[in-house]
PDB file as gemmi writes it, atoms N, CA and C in Angstrom:
CRYST1    1.000    1.000    1.000  90.00  90.00  90.00 P 1                      
ATOM      1  N   MET A   1     -27.168   1.977 -13.449  1.00  0.00           N  
ATOM      2  CA  MET A   1     -27.591   3.193 -13.305  1.00  0.00           C  
ATOM      3  C   MET A   1     -26.382   4.203 -13.403  1.00  0.00           C  
ATOM      4  N   ALA A   2     -26.572   5.317 -14.155  1.00  0.00           N  
ATOM      5  CA  ALA A   2     -25.522   6.302 -14.501  1.00  0.00           C  
ATOM      6  C   ALA A   2     -25.384   7.033 -12.940  1.00  0.00           C  
ATOM      7  N   ASP A   3     -23.922   7.411 -12.838  1.00  0.00           N  
ATOM      8  CA  ASP A   3     -23.927   8.364 -11.489  1.00  0.00           C  
ATOM      9  C   ASP A   3     -24.322   9.843 -11.886  1.00  0.00           C  
ATOM     10  N   SER A   4     -24.739  10.371 -10.796  1.00  0.00           N  
ATOM     11  CA  SER A   4     -25.402  11.549 -10.796  1.00  0.00           C  
ATOM     12  C   SER A   4     -24.270  12.583 -11.112  1.00  0.00           C  
ATOM     13  N   ALA A   5     -24.729  13.690 -11.440  1.00  0.00           N  
ATOM     14  CA  ALA A   5     -23.733  14.905 -11.601  1.00  0.00           C  
ATOM     15  C   ALA A   5     -22.897  15.116 -10.245  1.00  0.00           C  
ATOM     16  N   LEU A   6     -23.338  15.356  -8.920  1.00  0.00           N  
ATOM     17  CA  LEU A   6     -22.705  15.237  -7.759  1.00  0.00           C  
ATOM     18  C   LEU A   6     -21.825  14.175  -7.602  1.00  0.00           C  
ATOM     19  N   THR A   7     -22.191  12.802  -8.097  1.00  0.00           N  
ATOM     20  CA  THR A   7     -21.369  11.674  -7.809  1.00  0.00           C  
ATOM     21  C   THR A   7     -20.166  12.105  -8.718  1.00  0.00           C  
ATOM     22  N   GLN A   8     -20.337  12.049  -9.962  1.00  0.00           N  
ATOM     23  CA  GLN A   8     -19.127  12.493 -11.002  1.00  0.00           C  
ATOM     24  C   GLN A   8     -18.188  13.675 -10.581  1.00  0.00           C  
ATOM     25  N   HIS A   9     -18.719  14.646  -9.889  1.00  0.00           N  
ATOM     26  CA  HIS A   9     -17.921  15.998  -9.359  1.00  0.00           C  
ATOM     27  C   HIS A   9     -17.275  15.404  -8.453  1.00  0.00           C  
ATOM     28  N   GLY A  10     -17.768  14.675  -7.165  1.00  0.00           N  
ATOM     29  CA  GLY A  10     -17.103  14.081  -6.285  1.00  0.00           C  
ATOM     30  C   GLY A  10     -15.931  13.066  -6.765  1.00  0.00           C  
ATOM     31  N   LYS A  11     -16.195  12.258  -7.515  1.00  0.00           N  
ATOM     32  CA  LYS A  11     -15.131  11.263  -7.975  1.00  0.00           C  
ATOM     33  C   LYS A  11     -14.003  12.013  -8.670  1.00  0.00           C  
ATOM     34  N   SER A  12     -14.127  12.975  -9.557  1.00  0.00           N  
ATOM     35  CA  SER A  12     -13.425  13.741 -10.110  1.00  0.00           C  
ATOM     36  C   SER A  12     -12.376  14.492  -9.319  1.00  0.00           C  
ATOM     37  N   ILE A  13     -13.027  14.962  -8.098  1.00  0.00           N  
ATOM     38  CA  ILE A  13     -12.136  15.392  -7.097  1.00  0.00           C  
ATOM     39  C   ILE A  13     -11.289  14.467  -6.244  1.00  0.00           C  
ATOM     40  N   MET A  14     -11.895  13.483  -5.955  1.00  0.00           N  
ATOM     41  CA  MET A  14     -10.934  12.250  -5.487  1.00  0.00           C  
ATOM     42  C   MET A  14      -9.853  11.954  -6.093  1.00  0.00           C  
ATOM     43  N   ASN A  15     -10.224  11.668  -7.621  1.00  0.00           N  
ATOM     44  CA  ASN A  15      -9.232  11.382  -8.506  1.00  0.00           C  
ATOM     45  C   ASN A  15      -8.100  12.326  -8.669  1.00  0.00           C  
ATOM     46  N   GLN A  16      -8.464  13.684  -8.407  1.00  0.00           N  
ATOM     47  CA  GLN A  16      -7.263  14.822  -8.551  1.00  0.00           C  
ATOM     48  C   GLN A  16      -6.299  14.682  -7.465  1.00  0.00           C  
ATOM     49  N   LEU A  17      -6.754  14.322  -6.141  1.00  0.00           N  
ATOM     50  CA  LEU A  17      -6.083  13.878  -4.945  1.00  0.00           C  
ATOM     51  C   LEU A  17      -4.932  12.807  -5.312  1.00  0.00           C  
ATOM     52  N   GLN A  18      -5.693  11.758  -5.855  1.00  0.00           N  
ATOM     53  CA  GLN A  18      -4.832  10.560  -6.071  1.00  0.00           C  
ATOM     54  C   GLN A  18      -5.452   9.754  -7.242  1.00  0.00           C  
ATOM     55  N   ASP A  19      -4.776   9.575  -8.419  1.00  0.00           N  
ATOM     56  CA  ASP A  19      -5.310   8.867  -9.301  1.00  0.00           C  
ATOM     57  C   ASP A  19      -5.806   7.334  -9.053  1.00  0.00           C  
ATOM     58  N   GLY A  20      -7.047   7.199  -9.263  1.00  0.00           N  
ATOM     59  CA  GLY A  20      -7.706   5.914  -8.977  1.00  0.00           C  
ATOM     60  C   GLY A  20      -8.483   5.787  -7.627  1.00  0.00           C  
ATOM     61  N   LEU A  21      -8.298   7.211  -6.903  1.00  0.00           N  
ATOM     62  CA  LEU A  21      -8.624   7.172  -5.394  1.00  0.00           C  
ATOM     63  C   LEU A  21     -10.187   6.728  -5.024  1.00  0.00           C  
ATOM     64  N   ALA A  22     -10.926   7.426  -6.118  1.00  0.00           N  
ATOM     65  CA  ALA A  22     -12.282   7.126  -6.136  1.00  0.00           C  
ATOM     66  C   ALA A  22     -12.959   5.813  -6.195  1.00  0.00           C  
ATOM     67  N   ASP A  23     -12.357   4.995  -6.978  1.00  0.00           N  
ATOM     68  CA  ASP A  23     -12.726   3.598  -7.095  1.00  0.00           C  
ATOM     69  C   ASP A  23     -12.245   2.871  -5.849  1.00  0.00           C  
ATOM     70  N   ASN A  24     -10.867   3.137  -5.407  1.00  0.00           N  
ATOM     71  CA  ASN A  24     -10.498   2.470  -4.355  1.00  0.00           C  
ATOM     72  C   ASN A  24     -11.167   2.725  -3.088  1.00  0.00           C  
ATOM     73  N   VAL A  25     -11.546   3.858  -2.901  1.00  0.00           N  
ATOM     74  CA  VAL A  25     -12.446   4.308  -1.529  1.00  0.00           C  
ATOM     75  C   VAL A  25     -13.603   3.838  -1.810  1.00  0.00           C  
ATOM     76  N   THR A  26     -14.332   3.972  -2.850  1.00  0.00           N  
ATOM     77  CA  THR A  26     -15.651   3.457  -2.771  1.00  0.00           C  
ATOM     78  C   THR A  26     -15.816   2.106  -2.816  1.00  0.00           C  
ATOM     79  N   ASN A  27     -15.037   1.051  -3.441  1.00  0.00           N  
ATOM     80  CA  ASN A  27     -15.064  -0.266  -3.229  1.00  0.00           C  
ATOM     81  C   ASN A  27     -14.793  -0.714  -2.053  1.00  0.00           C  
ATOM     82  N   HIS A  28     -13.864  -0.083  -0.942  1.00  0.00           N  
ATOM     83  CA  HIS A  28     -13.643  -0.442   0.228  1.00  0.00           C  
ATOM     84  C   HIS A  28     -14.810   0.005   1.194  1.00  0.00           C  
ATOM     85  N   LEU A  29     -15.375   1.023   1.089  1.00  0.00           N  
ATOM     86  CA  LEU A  29     -16.392   1.448   1.856  1.00  0.00           C  
ATOM     87  C   LEU A  29     -17.718   0.756   1.676  1.00  0.00           C  
ATOM     88  N   ALA A  30     -17.942   0.104   0.229  1.00  0.00           N  
ATOM     89  CA  ALA A  30     -19.189  -0.692   0.146  1.00  0.00           C  
ATOM     90  C   ALA A  30     -19.148  -1.920   0.832  1.00  0.00           C  
ATOM     91  N   GLU A  31     -17.966  -2.400   0.950  1.00  0.00           N  
ATOM     92  CA  GLU A  31     -17.699  -3.602   1.952  1.00  0.00           C  
ATOM     93  C   GLU A  31     -18.135  -3.386   3.195  1.00  0.00           C  
ATOM     94  N   LEU A  32     -18.051  -2.185   3.894  1.00  0.00           N  
ATOM     95  CA  LEU A  32     -18.724  -1.895   5.147  1.00  0.00           C  
ATOM     96  C   LEU A  32     -20.255  -1.502   5.144  1.00  0.00           C  
ATOM     97  N   ASN A  33     -20.753  -0.792   4.278  1.00  0.00           N  
ATOM     98  CA  ASN A  33     -22.012  -0.471   4.230  1.00  0.00           C  
ATOM     99  C   ASN A  33     -22.423   0.102   2.829  1.00  0.00           C  
ATOM    100  N   ALA A  34     -23.422  -0.346   2.429  1.00  0.00           N  
ATOM    101  CA  ALA A  34     -23.834   0.064   0.971  1.00  0.00           C  
ATOM    102  C   ALA A  34     -23.819   1.535   0.735  1.00  0.00           C  
ATOM    103  N   ASP A  35     -24.343   2.350   1.694  1.00  0.00           N  
ATOM    104  CA  ASP A  35     -24.575   3.513   1.499  1.00  0.00           C  
ATOM    105  C   ASP A  35     -23.388   4.640   1.778  1.00  0.00           C  
ATOM    106  N   LEU A  36     -22.250   4.105   2.514  1.00  0.00           N  
ATOM    107  CA  LEU A  36     -21.194   4.978   2.861  1.00  0.00           C  
ATOM    108  C   LEU A  36     -20.580   5.593   1.435  1.00  0.00           C  
ATOM    109  N   PRO A  37     -20.401   4.566   0.302  1.00  0.00           N  
ATOM    110  CA  PRO A  37     -19.707   5.383  -0.779  1.00  0.00           C  
ATOM    111  C   PRO A  37     -20.415   6.513  -1.497  1.00  0.00           C  
ATOM    112  N   ALA A  38     -21.609   6.488  -1.412  1.00  0.00           N  
ATOM    113  CA  ALA A  38     -22.515   7.701  -1.817  1.00  0.00           C  
ATOM    114  C   ALA A  38     -22.121   8.913  -1.023  1.00  0.00           C  
ATOM    115  N   LEU A  39     -22.578   8.507   0.476  1.00  0.00           N  
ATOM    116  CA  LEU A  39     -22.088   9.755   1.401  1.00  0.00           C  
ATOM    117  C   LEU A  39     -20.767  10.257   1.314  1.00  0.00           C  
ATOM    118  N   ILE A  40     -19.488   9.655   1.194  1.00  0.00           N  
ATOM    119  CA  ILE A  40     -18.379  10.246   1.118  1.00  0.00           C  
ATOM    120  C   ILE A  40     -18.021  11.072  -0.306  1.00  0.00           C  
ATOM    121  N   THR A  41     -18.744  10.119  -1.609  1.00  0.00           N  
ATOM    122  CA  THR A  41     -18.648  10.840  -2.823  1.00  0.00           C  
ATOM    123  C   THR A  41     -19.052  12.088  -3.145  1.00  0.00           C  
ATOM    124  N   ASP A  42     -20.689  11.768  -2.896  1.00  0.00           N  
ATOM    125  CA  ASP A  42     -21.689  13.054  -3.104  1.00  0.00           C  
ATOM    126  C   ASP A  42     -21.537  13.948  -2.157  1.00  0.00           C  
ATOM    127  N   TYR A  43     -21.530  13.853  -0.747  1.00  0.00           N  
ATOM    128  CA  TYR A  43     -21.649  14.786   0.140  1.00  0.00           C  
ATOM    129  C   TYR A  43     -20.037  15.518   0.426  1.00  0.00           C  
ATOM    130  N   ALA A  44     -19.267  14.611   0.932  1.00  0.00           N  
ATOM    131  CA  ALA A  44     -18.042  14.766   1.318  1.00  0.00           C  
ATOM    132  C   ALA A  44     -17.393  15.662   0.418  1.00  0.00           C  
ATOM    133  N   PHE A  45     -17.363  15.020  -0.789  1.00  0.00           N  
ATOM    134  CA  PHE A  45     -16.160  15.394  -1.964  1.00  0.00           C  
ATOM    135  C   PHE A  45     -16.935  16.427  -3.038  1.00  0.00           C  
ATOM    136  N   GLY A  46     -18.200  15.865  -3.374  1.00  0.00           N  
ATOM    137  CA  GLY A  46     -18.974  16.514  -4.222  1.00  0.00           C  
ATOM    138  C   GLY A  46     -19.468  17.941  -3.606  1.00  0.00           C  
ATOM    139  N   ALA A  47     -20.303  17.862  -2.551  1.00  0.00           N  
ATOM    140  CA  ALA A  47     -20.805  19.029  -1.988  1.00  0.00           C  
ATOM    141  C   ALA A  47     -19.901  19.795  -1.328  1.00  0.00           C  
ATOM    142  N   VAL A  48     -19.153  19.389  -0.460  1.00  0.00           N  
ATOM    143  CA  VAL A  48     -18.335  20.088   0.539  1.00  0.00           C  
ATOM    144  C   VAL A  48     -17.082  20.538  -0.145  1.00  0.00           C  
ATOM    145  N   VAL A  49     -16.274  19.656  -0.391  1.00  0.00           N  
ATOM    146  CA  VAL A  49     -14.764  19.958  -1.022  1.00  0.00           C  
ATOM    147  C   VAL A  49     -14.965  20.438  -2.302  1.00  0.00           C  
ATOM    148  N   GLY A  50     -16.069  20.267  -3.079  1.00  0.00           N  
ATOM    149  CA  GLY A  50     -16.236  20.617  -4.366  1.00  0.00           C  
ATOM    150  C   GLY A  50     -16.834  21.890  -4.376  1.00  0.00           C  
ATOM    151  N   ARG A  51     -17.315  22.647  -3.350  1.00  0.00           N  
ATOM    152  CA  ARG A  51     -18.092  23.639  -3.457  1.00  0.00           C  
ATOM    153  C   ARG A  51     -17.086  24.978  -4.058  1.00  0.00           C  
ATOM    154  N   PRO A  52     -17.583  25.867  -4.807  1.00  0.00           N  
ATOM    155  CA  PRO A  52     -16.759  26.978  -5.078  1.00  0.00           C  
ATOM    156  C   PRO A  52     -16.248  27.888  -4.184  1.00  0.00           C  
ATOM    157  N   GLY A  53     -15.234  28.634  -4.216  1.00  0.00           N  
ATOM    158  CA  GLY A  53     -14.597  29.586  -3.570  1.00  0.00           C  
ATOM    159  C   GLY A  53     -13.353  29.335  -3.321  1.00  0.00           C  
ATOM    160  N   LEU A  54     -12.667  28.173  -3.124  1.00  0.00           N  
ATOM    161  CA  LEU A  54     -11.236  27.987  -2.755  1.00  0.00           C  
ATOM    162  C   LEU A  54     -10.763  26.700  -3.658  1.00  0.00           C  
ATOM    163  N   ASP A  55      -9.495  26.791  -4.347  1.00  0.00           N  
ATOM    164  CA  ASP A  55      -9.126  25.973  -4.925  1.00  0.00           C  
ATOM    165  C   ASP A  55      -8.540  24.591  -4.089  1.00  0.00           C  
ATOM    166  N   LEU A  56      -8.412  23.577  -4.819  1.00  0.00           N  
ATOM    167  CA  LEU A  56      -8.190  22.234  -4.143  1.00  0.00           C  
ATOM    168  C   LEU A  56      -7.020  22.280  -3.185  1.00  0.00           C  
ATOM    169  N   LYS A  57      -5.931  22.945  -3.671  1.00  0.00           N  
ATOM    170  CA  LYS A  57      -4.596  23.108  -2.954  1.00  0.00           C  
ATOM    171  C   LYS A  57      -4.895  23.827  -1.690  1.00  0.00           C  
ATOM    172  N   SER A  58      -5.622  25.010  -1.558  1.00  0.00           N  
ATOM    173  CA  SER A  58      -6.107  25.655  -0.542  1.00  0.00           C  
ATOM    174  C   SER A  58      -6.798  24.962   0.481  1.00  0.00           C  
ATOM    175  N   ARG A  59      -7.815  24.072  -0.048  1.00  0.00           N  
ATOM    176  CA  ARG A  59      -8.744  23.212   0.996  1.00  0.00           C  
ATOM    177  C   ARG A  59      -7.801  22.174   1.360  1.00  0.00           C  
ATOM    178  N   LYS A  60      -6.923  21.504   0.803  1.00  0.00           N  
ATOM    179  CA  LYS A  60      -5.878  20.522   1.521  1.00  0.00           C  
ATOM    180  C   LYS A  60      -5.079  21.211   2.450  1.00  0.00           C  
ATOM    181  N   MET A  61      -4.424  22.389   2.451  1.00  0.00           N  
ATOM    182  CA  MET A  61      -3.693  22.973   3.162  1.00  0.00           C  
ATOM    183  C   MET A  61      -4.554  23.305   4.430  1.00  0.00           C  
ATOM    184  N   ILE A  62      -5.858  23.939   4.306  1.00  0.00           N  
ATOM    185  CA  ILE A  62      -6.896  24.220   5.460  1.00  0.00           C  
ATOM    186  C   ILE A  62      -6.975  22.860   6.268  1.00  0.00           C  
ATOM    187  N   THR A  63      -7.181  21.689   5.547  1.00  0.00           N  
ATOM    188  CA  THR A  63      -7.622  20.538   6.074  1.00  0.00           C  
ATOM    189  C   THR A  63      -6.592  20.239   6.990  1.00  0.00           C  
ATOM    190  N   VAL A  64      -5.280  20.207   6.568  1.00  0.00           N  
ATOM    191  CA  VAL A  64      -4.098  19.770   7.396  1.00  0.00           C  
ATOM    192  C   VAL A  64      -4.121  20.360   8.525  1.00  0.00           C  
ATOM    193  N   ALA A  65      -4.104  22.034   8.372  1.00  0.00           N  
ATOM    194  CA  ALA A  65      -3.896  22.762   9.394  1.00  0.00           C  
ATOM    195  C   ALA A  65      -4.902  22.548  10.441  1.00  0.00           C  
ATOM    196  N   SER A  66      -6.204  22.291  10.213  1.00  0.00           N  
ATOM    197  CA  SER A  66      -7.216  22.043  11.004  1.00  0.00           C  
ATOM    198  C   SER A  66      -7.024  20.783  11.738  1.00  0.00           C  
ATOM    199  N   LEU A  67      -6.569  19.633  11.050  1.00  0.00           N  
ATOM    200  CA  LEU A  67      -6.220  18.417  11.922  1.00  0.00           C  
ATOM    201  C   LEU A  67      -4.987  18.642  12.766  1.00  0.00           C  
ATOM    202  N   ILE A  68      -4.155  19.288  12.429  1.00  0.00           N  
ATOM    203  CA  ILE A  68      -2.684  19.504  13.278  1.00  0.00           C  
ATOM    204  C   ILE A  68      -3.584  20.330  14.893  1.00  0.00           C  
ATOM    205  N   THR A  69      -4.114  21.256  14.504  1.00  0.00           N  
ATOM    206  CA  THR A  69      -4.624  21.946  15.433  1.00  0.00           C  
ATOM    207  C   THR A  69      -5.480  21.244  16.674  1.00  0.00           C  
ATOM    208  N   LEU A  70      -6.423  20.122  15.993  1.00  0.00           N  
ATOM    209  CA  LEU A  70      -7.176  19.328  16.736  1.00  0.00           C  
ATOM    210  C   LEU A  70      -6.462  17.941  17.203  1.00  0.00           C  
ATOM    211  N   GLY A  71      -5.200  18.035  16.909  1.00  0.00           N  
ATOM    212  CA  GLY A  71      -4.202  16.752  17.410  1.00  0.00           C  
ATOM    213  C   GLY A  71      -4.716  15.600  16.776  1.00  0.00           C  
ATOM    214  N   HIS A  72      -5.315  15.332  15.506  1.00  0.00           N  
ATOM    215  CA  HIS A  72      -5.666  14.098  15.084  1.00  0.00           C  
ATOM    216  C   HIS A  72      -5.137  13.685  13.857  1.00  0.00           C  
ATOM    217  N   ALA A  73      -3.793  14.813  13.398  1.00  0.00           N  
ATOM    218  CA  ALA A  73      -3.072  14.307  12.254  1.00  0.00           C  
ATOM    219  C   ALA A  73      -1.942  13.396  12.472  1.00  0.00           C  
ATOM    220  N   ALA A  74      -2.272  12.330  11.671  1.00  0.00           N  
ATOM    221  CA  ALA A  74      -1.288  11.271  11.733  1.00  0.00           C  
ATOM    222  C   ALA A  74       0.123  11.406  11.089  1.00  0.00           C  
ATOM    223  N   PRO A  75       1.083  10.825  11.654  1.00  0.00           N  
ATOM    224  CA  PRO A  75       2.491  11.457  10.961  1.00  0.00           C  
ATOM    225  C   PRO A  75       2.410  10.950   9.563  1.00  0.00           C  
TER     226      PRO A  75                                                      
END                                                                             
């Protein structure tokens, strides 16, 4: 079955962060639960991170700043 446009968009964003990240993450998540890869790829990256308005660099900086203020950023 071919990936949906949202899945392709999510994988593209993941691979912009790190080359090969989409396959690596989805393969590991599939070992835990068959539904997790689509949830992360389609929703988290395709729909949330990939929505228009901010470039990827700005989104990454905001994510890091948010994690720091919450106290959950690992060194």
